[in-house]
VMD Tcl script that builds the backbone (N, CA, C; Angstrom):
set m [mol new atoms 324]
animate dup $m
set s [atomselect $m all]
$s set {name element resname resid chain x y z} {
  {N N MET 1 A 1.433 -1.090 -0.288}
  {CA C MET 1 A -0.160 0.123 -0.179}
  {C C MET 1 A 0.900 1.092 -0.126}
  {N N THR 2 A 0.374 2.058 -1.481}
  {CA C THR 2 A 1.087 3.415 -0.659}
  {C C THR 2 A 0.663 4.514 -0.215}
  {N N ASP 3 A 1.614 5.240 1.181}
  {CA C ASP 3 A 0.939 6.483 1.120}
  {C C ASP 3 A 1.142 7.228 0.485}
  {N N THR 4 A -0.075 8.109 0.297}
  {CA C THR 4 A 0.322 8.818 -1.239}
  {C C THR 4 A -0.557 10.182 -0.473}
  {N N SER 5 A -0.358 11.314 -0.888}
  {CA C SER 5 A -0.865 12.610 -0.407}
  {C C SER 5 A -1.163 13.275 -1.928}
  {N N THR 6 A -2.620 14.258 -1.391}
  {CA C THR 6 A -2.437 15.100 -3.028}
  {C C THR 6 A -3.452 16.116 -2.550}
  {N N ILE 7 A -2.306 17.214 -3.167}
  {CA C ILE 7 A -2.661 18.966 -3.125}
  {C C ILE 7 A -3.225 19.325 -4.300}
  {N N ALA 8 A -4.606 19.944 -3.673}
  {CA C ALA 8 A -5.914 21.162 -5.108}
  {C C ALA 8 A -4.781 22.408 -4.556}
  {N N VAL 9 A -5.511 23.369 -5.801}
  {CA C VAL 9 A -5.080 24.442 -6.075}
  {C C VAL 9 A -6.251 24.832 -6.860}
  {N N VAL 10 A -7.689 25.527 -6.132}
  {CA C VAL 10 A -8.574 26.225 -6.921}
  {C C VAL 10 A -8.474 27.855 -6.969}
  {N N LEU 11 A -8.488 28.225 -7.976}
  {CA C LEU 11 A -8.198 29.772 -8.554}
  {C C LEU 11 A -9.916 30.049 -8.958}
  {N N ARG 12 A -10.264 31.175 -7.184}
  {CA C ARG 12 A -11.626 31.807 -7.440}
  {C C ARG 12 A -11.505 33.149 -8.036}
  {N N GLY 13 A -11.154 33.821 -9.247}
  {CA C GLY 13 A -10.883 34.695 -9.920}
  {C C GLY 13 A -9.534 35.066 -9.271}
  {N N PRO 14 A -9.383 36.340 -9.545}
  {CA C PRO 14 A -7.706 36.786 -9.573}
  {C C PRO 14 A -7.912 37.327 -8.024}
  {N N ALA 15 A -8.845 37.429 -6.775}
  {CA C ALA 15 A -8.275 37.034 -6.041}
  {C C ALA 15 A -8.112 36.188 -4.535}
  {N N ASP 16 A -9.089 35.110 -5.022}
  {CA C ASP 16 A -8.923 33.994 -4.056}
  {C C ASP 16 A -8.702 32.894 -4.690}
  {N N ALA 17 A -8.240 32.269 -3.759}
  {CA C ALA 17 A -7.999 30.767 -3.856}
  {C C ALA 17 A -7.813 29.862 -2.408}
  {N N VAL 18 A -8.077 28.310 -3.382}
  {CA C VAL 18 A -8.452 27.885 -1.946}
  {C C VAL 18 A -6.985 26.255 -2.238}
  {N N LEU 19 A -6.381 26.638 -1.212}
  {CA C LEU 19 A -5.664 25.293 -1.155}
  {C C LEU 19 A -5.914 24.212 -0.372}
  {N N SER 20 A -6.200 23.263 -0.581}
  {CA C SER 20 A -6.519 22.312 -0.296}
  {C C SER 20 A -5.263 20.735 -0.216}
  {N N VAL 21 A -4.880 20.000 0.569}
  {CA C VAL 21 A -4.097 18.969 1.385}
  {C C VAL 21 A -4.645 18.263 2.138}
  {N N GLU 22 A -4.188 16.551 1.083}
  {CA C GLU 22 A -5.358 15.500 1.940}
  {C C GLU 22 A -3.244 14.158 1.728}
  {N N GLY 23 A -3.772 13.623 3.406}
  {CA C GLY 23 A -2.870 12.561 3.288}
  {C C GLY 23 A -1.790 13.549 4.381}
  {N N HIS 24 A -0.690 12.694 4.486}
  {CA C HIS 24 A 0.388 12.760 5.691}
  {C C HIS 24 A 1.541 13.895 4.629}
  {N N LEU 25 A 1.711 14.308 5.464}
  {CA C LEU 25 A 2.054 15.994 5.188}
  {C C LEU 25 A 3.922 15.425 5.386}
  {N N THR 26 A 4.631 14.175 5.184}
  {CA C THR 26 A 6.009 14.625 5.179}
  {C C THR 26 A 6.607 15.590 4.597}
  {N N ALA 27 A 8.175 15.966 4.222}
  {CA C ALA 27 A 8.744 16.914 4.249}
  {C C ALA 27 A 8.928 16.954 3.076}
  {N N PRO 28 A 8.448 16.830 1.764}
  {CA C PRO 28 A 8.030 16.783 -0.144}
  {C C PRO 28 A 7.300 17.044 -0.115}
  {N N VAL 29 A 5.471 17.102 1.090}
  {CA C VAL 29 A 4.856 17.728 0.618}
  {C C VAL 29 A 4.083 18.683 1.113}
  {N N VAL 30 A 5.118 19.220 2.444}
  {CA C VAL 30 A 5.195 20.052 2.929}
  {C C VAL 30 A 6.324 21.197 2.351}
  {N N GLY 31 A 7.047 21.091 1.576}
  {CA C GLY 31 A 7.845 22.132 0.455}
  {C C GLY 31 A 6.823 22.278 -0.600}
  {N N ARG 32 A 6.119 21.248 -1.193}
  {CA C ARG 32 A 5.100 21.771 -2.373}
  {C C ARG 32 A 4.509 22.461 -1.465}
  {N N VAL 33 A 3.590 21.815 -0.499}
  {CA C VAL 33 A 3.060 23.189 -0.536}
  {C C VAL 33 A 3.209 24.496 -0.184}
  {N N GLN 34 A 4.552 24.663 0.083}
  {CA C GLN 34 A 4.961 26.217 0.298}
  {C C GLN 34 A 5.086 26.358 -0.829}
  {N N GLU 35 A 5.896 25.567 -1.513}
  {CA C GLU 35 A 5.835 26.555 -3.060}
  {C C GLU 35 A 5.132 26.634 -3.985}
  {N N LEU 36 A 3.418 25.935 -3.311}
  {CA C LEU 36 A 2.430 26.502 -4.181}
  {C C LEU 36 A 1.571 27.604 -3.722}
  {N N LEU 37 A 2.304 27.733 -1.760}
  {CA C LEU 37 A 1.321 29.007 -1.801}
  {C C LEU 37 A 1.744 30.250 -2.161}
  {N N ALA 38 A 3.146 30.027 -1.881}
  {CA C ALA 38 A 4.449 31.150 -2.483}
  {C C ALA 38 A 4.041 31.402 -3.907}
  {N N THR 39 A 3.823 30.566 -4.918}
  {CA C THR 39 A 3.122 31.234 -6.227}
  {C C THR 39 A 2.141 31.659 -6.571}
  {N N VAL 40 A 0.582 31.046 -5.654}
  {CA C VAL 40 A -0.376 31.392 -5.284}
  {C C VAL 40 A 0.007 33.146 -4.843}
  {N N VAL 41 A 0.177 32.931 -3.929}
  {CA C VAL 41 A 0.489 34.913 -3.285}
  {C C VAL 41 A 1.232 35.706 -4.316}
  {N N SER 42 A 2.003 35.257 -4.529}
  {CA C SER 42 A 2.794 36.091 -5.794}
  {C C SER 42 A 2.324 36.361 -6.972}
  {N N THR 43 A 0.954 35.825 -7.412}
  {CA C THR 43 A -0.048 35.991 -8.623}
  {C C THR 43 A -0.829 37.340 -8.396}
  {N N GLY 44 A -0.708 37.620 -7.150}
  {CA C GLY 44 A -1.784 38.737 -6.292}
  {C C GLY 44 A -3.063 38.457 -5.978}
  {N N VAL 45 A -3.206 37.042 -5.807}
  {CA C VAL 45 A -4.670 35.916 -4.835}
  {C C VAL 45 A -4.310 37.013 -3.610}
  {N N ARG 46 A -5.592 37.783 -2.493}
  {CA C ARG 46 A -5.461 37.883 -1.569}
  {C C ARG 46 A -6.138 37.421 -0.824}
  {N N HIS 47 A -6.890 36.884 -0.976}
  {CA C HIS 47 A -7.642 36.382 -0.261}
  {C C HIS 47 A -7.515 34.033 0.126}
  {N N VAL 48 A -6.738 33.819 0.650}
  {CA C VAL 48 A -6.301 32.317 0.365}
  {C C VAL 48 A -7.053 31.098 1.615}
  {N N ILE 49 A -7.450 30.403 1.066}
  {CA C ILE 49 A -8.181 29.463 2.174}
  {C C ILE 49 A -7.349 28.773 2.081}
  {N N VAL 50 A -6.632 27.447 3.649}
  {CA C VAL 50 A -5.932 27.009 2.874}
  {C C VAL 50 A -6.594 25.488 4.281}
  {N N ASP 51 A -7.016 24.459 3.179}
  {CA C ASP 51 A -8.359 23.551 4.407}
  {C C ASP 51 A -7.052 21.913 4.499}
  {N N LEU 52 A -6.869 22.198 6.124}
  {CA C LEU 52 A -5.626 20.759 5.706}
  {C C LEU 52 A -6.653 20.098 6.286}
  {N N SER 53 A -7.866 19.795 6.760}
  {CA C SER 53 A -8.992 18.700 6.982}
  {C C SER 53 A -8.955 17.393 6.736}
  {N N GLY 54 A -8.172 17.082 5.733}
  {CA C GLY 54 A -7.412 15.705 5.080}
  {C C GLY 54 A -6.391 15.206 5.461}
  {N N ALA 55 A -5.496 16.382 6.311}
  {CA C ALA 55 A -4.285 16.215 6.430}
  {C C ALA 55 A -3.668 15.642 7.495}
  {N N HIS 56 A -2.325 14.760 7.938}
  {CA C HIS 56 A -2.597 14.568 8.854}
  {C C HIS 56 A -0.954 14.869 9.444}
  {N N GLY 57 A -0.815 15.136 10.580}
  {CA C GLY 57 A 0.107 15.724 11.527}
  {C C GLY 57 A 1.161 17.174 10.357}
  {N N VAL 58 A 0.060 17.896 10.903}
  {CA C VAL 58 A 0.992 19.037 10.597}
  {C C VAL 58 A 1.417 19.996 11.445}
  {N N PRO 59 A 3.093 20.071 10.392}
  {CA C PRO 59 A 4.503 20.458 11.158}
  {C C PRO 59 A 4.436 21.215 11.750}
  {N N GLY 60 A 5.597 21.607 12.448}
  {CA C GLY 60 A 5.365 23.245 12.936}
  {C C GLY 60 A 5.994 24.072 11.901}
  {N N GLU 61 A 6.690 23.685 10.373}
  {CA C GLU 61 A 7.197 23.963 9.602}
  {C C GLU 61 A 5.899 24.939 8.634}
  {N N LEU 62 A 5.591 23.849 8.637}
  {CA C LEU 62 A 3.958 24.491 7.957}
  {C C LEU 62 A 3.062 25.182 8.122}
  {N N LEU 63 A 3.281 25.233 9.726}
  {CA C LEU 63 A 1.988 25.765 10.452}
  {C C LEU 63 A 3.355 27.430 10.307}
  {N N GLU 64 A 4.531 28.030 10.377}
  {CA C GLU 64 A 5.098 28.817 10.381}
  {C C GLU 64 A 4.867 29.580 8.887}
  {N N THR 65 A 5.260 28.773 7.788}
  {CA C THR 65 A 4.499 29.288 6.906}
  {C C THR 65 A 3.243 29.842 6.006}
  {N N LEU 66 A 2.402 29.337 6.989}
  {CA C LEU 66 A 1.023 29.580 7.261}
  {C C LEU 66 A 1.211 31.014 7.237}
  {N N LEU 67 A 1.777 31.341 9.043}
  {CA C LEU 67 A 2.291 32.172 9.885}
  {C C LEU 67 A 2.386 33.722 9.149}
  {N N LEU 68 A 3.817 33.559 8.414}
  {CA C LEU 68 A 4.113 35.056 7.590}
  {C C LEU 68 A 2.838 35.195 5.742}
  {N N THR 69 A 3.085 34.375 5.921}
  {CA C THR 69 A 1.391 34.505 4.226}
  {C C THR 69 A 0.820 35.039 4.598}
  {N N SER 70 A 0.061 34.718 6.205}
  {CA C SER 70 A -1.016 35.812 6.176}
  {C C SER 70 A -0.576 37.363 6.713}
  {N N TRP 71 A -0.191 37.184 7.462}
  {CA C TRP 71 A 1.212 38.880 7.365}
  {C C TRP 71 A 1.238 39.525 6.519}
  {N N SER 72 A 1.901 38.577 5.992}
  {CA C SER 72 A 2.575 38.907 4.097}
  {C C SER 72 A 0.695 39.610 3.780}
  {N N LEU 73 A -0.590 38.979 3.587}
  {CA C LEU 73 A -1.129 39.262 2.557}
  {C C LEU 73 A -1.998 39.852 3.734}
  {N N ALA 74 A -2.866 39.817 4.511}
  {CA C ALA 74 A -2.543 41.297 5.291}
  {C C ALA 74 A -2.299 42.776 5.622}
  {N N GLU 75 A -0.120 42.586 5.351}
  {CA C GLU 75 A -0.333 43.820 4.279}
  {C C GLU 75 A -0.884 43.993 3.605}
  {N N ARG 76 A -1.265 43.300 2.666}
  {CA C ARG 76 A -1.499 43.987 1.256}
  {C C ARG 76 A -3.323 43.770 1.536}
  {N N GLY 77 A -3.928 44.125 2.570}
  {CA C GLY 77 A -5.432 44.145 2.686}
  {C C GLY 77 A -5.935 43.022 2.704}
  {N N GLY 78 A -5.321 41.596 2.613}
  {CA C GLY 78 A -5.627 40.353 2.153}
  {C C GLY 78 A -5.955 39.921 3.066}
  {N N TRP 79 A -5.785 38.463 3.508}
  {CA C TRP 79 A -6.491 37.452 4.779}
  {C C TRP 79 A -6.055 35.962 3.981}
  {N N LEU 80 A -5.435 35.169 5.174}
  {CA C LEU 80 A -4.980 33.847 4.958}
  {C C LEU 80 A -5.934 32.943 6.212}
  {N N LEU 81 A -6.844 32.419 5.608}
  {CA C LEU 81 A -8.136 31.234 6.405}
  {C C LEU 81 A -7.307 30.104 6.560}
  {N N VAL 82 A -6.886 29.635 7.930}
  {CA C VAL 82 A -6.557 27.853 8.235}
  {C C VAL 82 A -7.788 26.869 8.701}
  {N N GLU 83 A -7.553 25.906 8.091}
  {CA C GLU 83 A -9.701 25.095 8.255}
  {C C GLU 83 A -8.786 24.055 8.638}
  {N N GLY 84 A -9.174 22.906 9.631}
  {CA C GLY 84 A -8.466 21.893 9.759}
  {C C GLY 84 A -7.538 21.406 10.680}
  {N N ALA 85 A -6.549 22.440 10.827}
  {CA C ALA 85 A -5.639 22.263 11.406}
  {C C ALA 85 A -5.471 22.669 13.112}
  {N N ASP 86 A -5.986 22.018 13.746}
  {CA C ASP 86 A -5.556 21.892 15.176}
  {C C ASP 86 A -5.180 22.551 16.091}
  {N N ASP 87 A -3.494 23.145 15.139}
  {CA C ASP 87 A -2.717 23.665 15.603}
  {C C ASP 87 A -2.859 24.675 15.881}
  {N N VAL 88 A -3.578 25.540 15.458}
  {CA C VAL 88 A -3.913 26.623 14.225}
  {C C VAL 88 A -5.155 28.029 15.510}
  {N N ASP 89 A -5.156 28.146 15.405}
  {CA C ASP 89 A -5.829 29.304 16.977}
  {C C ASP 89 A -6.957 29.742 16.210}
  {N N PRO 90 A -8.091 29.051 16.195}
  {CA C PRO 90 A -9.240 29.139 16.391}
  {C C PRO 90 A -9.982 30.403 15.985}
  {N N GLY 91 A -10.105 31.148 17.173}
  {CA C GLY 91 A -10.226 32.139 17.299}
  {C C GLY 91 A -9.446 33.693 16.280}
  {N N SER 92 A -8.229 33.073 15.788}
  {CA C SER 92 A -7.661 34.101 14.560}
  {C C SER 92 A -8.202 33.524 13.680}
  {N N ALA 93 A -8.529 32.728 13.029}
  {CA C ALA 93 A -9.443 32.178 11.681}
  {C C ALA 93 A -10.596 32.641 11.574}
  {N N LEU 94 A -11.586 33.355 13.118}
  {CA C LEU 94 A -12.517 32.892 12.641}
  {C C LEU 94 A -12.925 34.732 12.648}
  {N N LEU 95 A -11.919 35.381 13.225}
  {CA C LEU 95 A -11.973 37.092 13.162}
  {C C LEU 95 A -11.796 37.203 11.872}
  {N N HIS 96 A -10.699 36.381 11.058}
  {CA C HIS 96 A -10.238 36.321 9.431}
  {C C HIS 96 A -11.655 36.105 8.281}
  {N N ALA 97 A -13.020 34.988 9.211}
  {CA C ALA 97 A -13.904 35.006 8.372}
  {C C ALA 97 A -14.648 35.930 8.520}
  {N N PHE 98 A -14.886 36.681 10.141}
  {CA C PHE 98 A -16.035 37.497 10.184}
  {C C PHE 98 A -15.500 38.960 9.103}
  {N N ARG 99 A -14.131 39.256 9.152}
  {CA C ARG 99 A -12.908 40.396 8.514}
  {C C ARG 99 A -14.034 40.466 6.864}
  {N N ALA 100 A -13.583 39.015 6.207}
  {CA C ALA 100 A -14.220 38.674 4.839}
  {C C ALA 100 A -15.387 39.150 4.938}
  {N N TYR 101 A -16.436 38.476 5.757}
  {CA C TYR 101 A -17.935 38.515 5.342}
  {C C TYR 101 A -18.027 40.206 5.229}
  {N N ARG 102 A -17.703 41.136 6.490}
  {CA C ARG 102 A -17.937 42.201 6.083}
  {C C ARG 102 A -18.064 42.793 5.271}
  {N N GLU 103 A -16.115 42.796 4.052}
  {CA C GLU 103 A -15.722 43.155 3.556}
  {C C GLU 103 A -16.988 43.109 2.245}
  {N N VAL 104 A -17.559 42.206 1.979}
  {CA C VAL 104 A -18.664 41.424 1.373}
  {C C VAL 104 A -19.483 42.117 1.638}
  {N N VAL 105 A -20.406 42.094 2.280}
  {CA C VAL 105 A -21.468 43.162 3.137}
  {C C VAL 105 A -21.102 44.135 2.451}
  {N N ALA 106 A -20.173 44.808 2.568}
  {CA C ALA 106 A -19.944 46.180 2.186}
  {C C ALA 106 A -19.640 46.154 1.218}
  {N N ALA 107 A -18.992 45.799 0.145}
  {CA C ALA 107 A -19.092 45.617 -0.905}
  {C C ALA 107 A -21.010 45.639 -2.378}
  {N N VAL 108 A -21.371 45.516 -1.169}
  {CA C VAL 108 A -22.988 44.733 -1.979}
  {C C VAL 108 A -23.712 46.402 -2.018}
}
mol reanalyze $m
mol bondsrecalc $m
mol representation Tube
mol addrep $m
């Protein structure tokens, strides 16, 4: 039986992206996630959701990357929302969700 992981990136317009990861987060998988996240952000995406609900064993180096990416996006008026990682502060994610909702309502 082969231990596999999958990574999917969905772009939702020019400013929004969802990056989903499933399976074991081995060093090569974490490296690929970091590369894809950096690439997505470098294209001008400002709102990123990282779905780790199907991932096993989220290592500290990935959490650090997510934190740094969150700060980078916030400096540009964007946000990063992490779903499914036990080690991520849920209060922070909830605040990002409320901020995103407020922006959408204000634009209507």
